[in-house]
C-alpha positions in Angstrom: 233.5 44.3 174.1 232.5 40.9 174.0 231.7 38.0 177.1 234.2 35.2 175.6 234.7 31.3 177.1 238.6 29.6 176.7 238.0 26.1 177.3 241.5 24.9 177.4 242.9 22.6 179.8 246.3 23.4 178.6 246.9 26.5 182.0 249.5 28.5 181.0 248.1 28.3 177.6 244.3 29.5 179.4 245.7 32.2 181.5 247.5 33.6 178.6 244.4 33.5 176.1 242.7 34.8 179.3 245.1 38.1 179.6 245.0 38.4 176.1 241.4 38.9 175.5 240.8 40.8 178.9 243.6 43.3 177.5 241.7 43.8 174.3 238.6 44.7 176.2 236.6 41.5 176.4 234.9 40.1 179.4 236.3 36.1 180.1 235.6 33.0 181.4 237.9 30.3 181.3 237.0 26.5 181.2 239.6 23.7 182.1 237.5 21.2 179.6 234.6 20.9 177.5 232.3 19.4 179.7 232.9 23.0 182.5 232.7 24.9 179.4 228.7 23.2 178.3 227.9 23.8 181.6 229.3 27.8 181.8 227.7 28.6 178.3 224.0 27.8 179.7 224.4 29.7 182.5 225.9 32.2 181.4 225.8 34.6 178.2 228.3 34.2 176.1 228.7 35.2 172.3 232.0 33.3 172.0 233.6 30.5 173.1 237.2 29.8 172.2 238.2 26.0 172.7 241.2 23.6 172.4 240.6 19.7 170.8 242.3 17.6 173.0 241.4 17.6 176.4 240.3 15.4 179.6 236.7 15.1 180.8 234.9 16.3 177.3 237.3 17.2 174.2 236.8 20.3 172.4 235.0 17.6 169.1 232.9 16.7 171.9 231.7 20.3 173.3 230.6 21.4 169.6 228.8 18.3 169.0 226.9 19.5 172.2 226.2 22.7 171.2 225.5 21.8 167.5 222.9 19.2 169.4 221.5 22.3 171.5 222.5 25.3 171.0 223.0 25.7 167.2 224.2 29.4 167.1 226.5 29.0 169.3 230.1 30.6 168.0 233.0 28.4 168.4 236.5 28.8 167.3 238.8 26.0 167.6 242.3 26.0 168.3 245.0 22.7 168.7 248.3 22.2 167.9 247.6 18.5 167.4 248.2 15.5 168.9 250.9 12.8 169.1 250.9 12.2 165.4 248.2 13.6 163.8 248.1 16.7 162.2 247.0 20.1 164.2 244.9 21.0 160.4 243.4 17.6 160.3 242.0 17.6 163.3 240.8 21.6 162.9 239.4 20.5 159.9 237.5 18.1 162.2 236.5 20.3 164.4 234.9 22.8 161.2 233.0 20.2 160.1 230.8 20.1 163.4 230.3 23.7 163.2 233.5 25.8 164.3 233.6 28.8 162.4 236.9 29.6 162.3 240.0 27.5 163.0 243.7 28.3 164.7 246.4 26.1 164.7 249.5 26.7 167.5 251.5 28.4 168.2 249.9 31.5 167.0 250.3 35.5 166.9 248.3 37.1 169.4 246.9 39.1 166.5 245.9 36.3 164.8 243.6 35.5 168.0 242.3 38.8 167.9 241.7 39.6 164.0 239.3 36.1 164.5 238.0 37.0 168.1 236.8 40.6 166.0 235.9 38.3 162.6 233.5 36.1 164.8 231.7 38.8 166.8 231.1 41.1 163.6 229.6 38.0 161.9 227.8 37.5 165.1 226.9 41.1 165.2 225.6 40.9 161.8 223.4 37.3 162.3 222.1 38.9 165.0 220.5 42.5 163.6 219.4 40.8 160.3 217.5 38.1 163.3 215.7 41.2 164.2 
């Protein structure tokens, strides 16, 4: 199993996602904004980041940009339910352009998250094997 960092300012959603991933056997770190998430990522080995897009202090797009600048191999799945009148799909397409390897629209089903996490981790394993 992997170490996964969950970054989301919505505490109840973050707890749900952390619990889901831990029940699947993963070690999970959590942060309530992008800056805290970036700090955790740079101080602890993490195979995958799951981040919300709209958060205070540092949002998910800024987190993706910072990771792209300093940690281009970081694997990130972006999650969003949109913001005000903004379509969540547009937001997540923007996240993809900043390097997210996959996207999930809120609300979602637990199986969708676990499937996308598994796929992302498999791509990490394949990449690691190719680089050896």
